[in-house]
N, C-alpha and C positions, 0 to 999 in steps of 0.2 A: 346149396348155396342160394342165398337171396341177394339179388342185385337190384338196387333201386337208386333213384335220383336222390342225392343228398341236398336238401333244400338250403341249408345254411352255408354250404361250402361250394356250391356251383359245380358239383362233381357227381360221380357215381360212387356208391359204397357197396362193397361185397362183404357179406357176412356169412361165415360157414354155418350150416344148420346144426352141427354138433361141435362141441368144444375141441379145439385143436391147439397145439403148441407150434406155431410157425417158426421154422428154423431160420432166424434172421441172418445167421452166419453164412449159410448157403446162398441166401439171396444176395448178400453183399459181394460174394465171390463172382456171381453171374451177371450182375447189373452195375451200372455206374451209380455210385453212392453219393448222394448230395448231403445227407445228414445221417449220423449214427448215434442213437441214444439207447440206453438200456432196454426200453420197452418198445422201441420202434426204429425203423430205418426209412429214410426218404430216398427213393431211387428214381432214376430216369430210364425209361424204356421207350425207344423211338421218340416221339414228341410228347409222351405222357409223363407226368410226375405222379408217382404212386407212393403213398404212405402205407407201410406195412407194419401192422401191430403184432406183437407176440401172440395175442389171442386169435389171430387169423383174420381180423378185420382189415380190409383194404379200402383206401380212399383213392380213387382214380381221377385225376384232374386232367383237363384239356381233352376230354372224351365226350362226344355228343351223342353217341349211339349205344344203346343198352347192350346190344348183341356184341359189339366190340369190347365193351367193358367186361362182359362175361368171358370172352376169349382171353383177355389179358389176365383176369383173375385165375382162370384155369391154368394158364401157363405158369404164373407165379406159384400157385399151389403145387404144381407138378415139379417145378424147379427147386422147391424148398424141401422135397422129400429126401 
């Protein structure tokens, strides 16, 4: 997984190194859902807002530390299995 600062969104983005199909349904069951669209869900986890795309890309807002963004991404990927 690649985690990097997203320059236009003021957040971190996590991108899987290989193609995955993120199970948005499982994510919606485990996290507070703010928005639910066919290709993405917007969730709240602790104080973070995270956009989860079907292709596995995550946008993690309100996070200032790369290592924390990596931990959040790993947790979401694990919970989506």
